[in-house]
C-alpha positions in Angstrom: 0.0 0.0 0.0 1.1 3.5 -0.8 -0.3 6.6 1.0 0.5 10.1 -0.3 -0.3 12.9 2.2 -0.6 16.5 1.0 0.0 19.0 3.7 1.3 22.5 4.6 2.8 21.1 7.8 4.9 18.0 7.0 6.7 18.3 10.3 3.5 17.4 12.2 3.2 14.1 10.3 6.8 12.9 9.6 7.6 11.8 13.2 4.3 9.9 13.5 4.6 7.9 10.3 8.2 7.0 10.9 7.7 5.4 14.3 5.9 2.4 15.9 3.7 0.2 13.8 3.5 2.6 10.8 7.2 3.1 10.7 7.9 -0.7 11.0 5.4 -1.4 8.3 7.3 0.8 6.0 10.7 -0.6 6.9 9.4 -4.1 6.3 7.9 -3.2 2.9 4.2 -3.5 3.8 3.5 0.2 3.2 4.9 3.4 1.9 3.9 6.9 3.2 5.0 9.9 1.1 4.5 13.4 2.4 4.2 16.3 0.0 4.6 20.0 0.9 1.7 21.8 -0.8 3.7 25.0 -0.9 6.0 23.4 -3.4 3.1 23.6 -5.9 2.3 27.2 -5.3 2.2 29.4 -8.4 3.7 32.5 -6.7 7.2 33.1 -5.4 6.1 33.3 -1.8 4.7 29.8 -1.6 1.2 31.1 -0.8 -1.5 28.5 -1.1 -4.5 30.4 0.4 -6.7 33.2 -0.6 -9.8 35.2 0.5 -13.2 33.6 -0.3 -15.7 35.2 -2.7 -18.6 36.7 -0.9 -16.7 38.3 1.9 -16.7 35.5 4.5 -14.2 35.6 7.3 -11.0 33.6 7.1 -8.9 32.2 4.3 -9.4 29.2 2.0 -6.9 26.8 0.5 -6.6 27.7 -3.2 -7.6 25.4 -6.0 -4.6 25.6 -8.3 -1.8 24.2 -6.1 -4.0 21.4 -4.9 -4.9 20.5 -8.5 -1.3 20.6 -9.5 -0.1 18.1 -6.9 -3.0 15.7 -7.3 -2.7 15.8 -11.1 1.1 15.1 -10.8 0.5 12.2 -8.5 -2.3 10.7 -10.7 0.0 10.9 -13.7 2.4 8.5 -12.0 0.0 5.8 -10.8 -3.8 5.2 -10.4 -5.3 6.0 -7.0 -8.2 4.1 -5.4 -9.2 7.2 -3.3 -8.4 10.9 -3.0 -9.4 11.6 0.6 -10.0 15.0 2.1 -9.9 15.4 5.9 -12.7 17.7 7.1 -14.8 18.1 10.3 -18.0 18.1 8.3 -17.3 14.7 6.7 -18.5 11.2 7.6 -16.6 10.0 10.7 -13.8 7.4 10.4 -14.9 4.0 11.6 -13.2 0.6 11.8 -15.3 -0.5 8.8 -13.9 2.3 6.8 -10.3 1.5 7.9 -10.9 -2.2 6.9 -12.1 -1.0 3.4 -9.1 1.4 3.0 -6.6 -1.4 4.0 -7.6 -3.4 0.9 -6.6 -0.6 -1.4 -3.2 -0.1 -3.2 -2.8 3.7 -3.5 -4.5 6.5 -1.5 -4.0 10.3 -1.5 -4.9 12.2 1.7 -5.3 16.0 1.5 -5.1 17.7 4.8 -7.6 20.5 5.3 -6.4 23.8 6.6 -7.6 27.4 7.3 -11.4 27.7 6.9 -11.4 24.9 4.4 -10.7 24.6 0.7 -12.2 26.0 -2.6 -15.3 23.9 -2.9 -14.5 23.0 -6.5 -11.8 20.7 -5.1 -14.4 18.7 -3.2 -16.6 18.6 -6.2 -14.1 17.6 -8.9 -10.9 16.2 -7.3 -11.9 14.5 -4.0 -13.4 11.0 -4.1 -14.0 10.6 -0.3 -14.2 12.8 2.8 -13.3 11.6 6.3 -13.6 13.3 9.7 -12.2 12.0 13.0 -14.9 13.6 15.1 -17.3 16.5 15.5 -14.7 19.1 16.4 -12.4 21.5 14.6 -8.6 21.3 14.7 -5.9 23.7 13.4 -5.5 21.4 10.4 -6.1 17.9 9.0 -2.6 16.6 9.7 -3.5 14.7 12.8 -6.5 13.3 11.0 -4.3 12.1 8.1 -1.9 10.4 10.6 -4.8 8.7 12.3 -6.3 7.5 9.0 -2.9 6.2 8.0 -2.4 4.4 11.3 -5.9 2.9 11.4 -5.4 1.6 7.8 -1.8 0.4 7.7 -2.1 -1.7 10.9 -4.8 -3.8 9.2 -2.6 -4.9 6.3 -1.9 -8.6 6.7 1.6 -9.2 8.2 2.0 -5.7 9.8 1.0 -6.7 13.3 2.7 -10.1 13.1 -0.2 -11.9 14.9 -2.8 -12.3 12.2 -5.6 -12.6 14.8 -4.6 -9.4 16.7 -6.4 -6.9 14.4 -9.4 -9.2 14.1 -10.0 -9.0 17.8 -9.8 -5.2 18.0 -12.7 -3.2 19.3 -15.4 -2.4 16.7 -14.3 -5.3 14.3 -17.5 -7.3 15.2 -19.5 -4.3 16.4 -18.5 -4.8 20.0 -15.9 -3.4 22.4 -13.2 -5.7 23.5 -13.8 -7.7 26.8 -11.7 -7.1 29.9 -8.2 -8.7 29.6 -5.7 -9.6 32.3 -2.0 -10.5 32.7 0.0 -12.3 35.3 0.0 -12.5 38.3 -3.4 -14.0 38.8 -3.7 -12.3 42.1 -2.3 -8.9 43.0 -3.1 -6.9 46.1 -6.2 -9.0 46.5 -7.3 -8.1 42.9 -8.0 -11.4 41.1 -8.3 -12.5 37.6 -11.7 -14.1 36.9 -11.6 -17.8 37.6 -13.1 -18.7 34.2 -10.0 -17.3 32.5 -7.8 -19.6 34.5 -9.9 -22.7 33.8 -8.4 -23.6 30.4 -12.0 -24.3 29.2 -12.0 -22.7 25.7 -15.7 -22.8 25.2 -16.5 -21.3 28.6 -13.8 -18.6 28.1 -15.2 -17.7 24.7 -18.7 -17.4 26.1 -17.5 -15.3 29.0 -15.6 -13.0 26.7 -18.6 -12.5 24.4 -20.9 -11.7 27.4 -18.4 -9.2 28.8 -18.0 -7.6 25.4 -21.7 -7.2 25.0 -22.0 -5.8 28.5 -19.2 -3.3 28.0 -20.7 -2.2 24.7 -24.2 -1.8 26.2 -22.7 0.3 29.0 -20.3 2.5 27.0 -21.4 2.5 23.4 -25.0 1.3 23.1 -25.1 3.0 19.6 -23.0 0.2 18.3 -25.6 -2.4 19.1 -28.4 -0.7 17.2 -32.0 -1.7 17.8 -31.1 -5.3 18.5 -28.9 -4.3 21.5 
C-alpha cells in the first residue's frame, strides 16, 4: 500500500509515520507513506496557497490551483483508489472504513487547513471525505496520521499476529472484553476464575458476554436496535 499525504505542515506528520507500527510497516515493505509539501506547488514566489473567499466571508481558504497541480502530478504517476479530504463536516472514520481502505493499493490524503478549501476541489478532485470527530482542529494533519495508522495496521503481516487486528474493538460491532495478565492475584485483585480454567468454550462465552455488557454500558449505539 502507498499513501501520499498532501500538507502544509509535513513536520507534524513525519515523526508519527516513521515510528511504531506505521514506521515498522514501511521498513518491512508492507506500506509506503510519502509526504508532499503543498507550498512546493504554489504558483507564486512566496509559496502562498491560500486566498480570500468570494462573498466576503471571514477567514482564508486553500486555493484550487496548487492542490490541482499536486493531485494531477501524482495521478499521472499511478492510479489511486481514493483521494481523501480530511474535514470536520465529513463522515466519521470507523473501523469498517479502515478495513475498506486497508484493501486498497494507493491513496491520497489531502489535509484540510484554514477555513477549508475551494469547494470545487471537493466537487471535482476528491473522491472521499473523512472526519475523525465532530470538532475542529488547526489542520487535518492529525486526522491524516490517524487514518494512515488505522489503515496500515490492518494490512496482513503488519501486526505479526494475524488474529490481533481481528480482535480489536469495533471489528465485530463490540468493544473488547476485559483482559488480564500475570500474576493471577495482585493486592487481592483477582483474575476471573473462568480465564484460569483452560476451558476454551467457557472462556469464549464469558468474553462474548463481557464484550456485549461493555458495549451496552459504554457504546450502546454500536448495538443498534437489537442491542
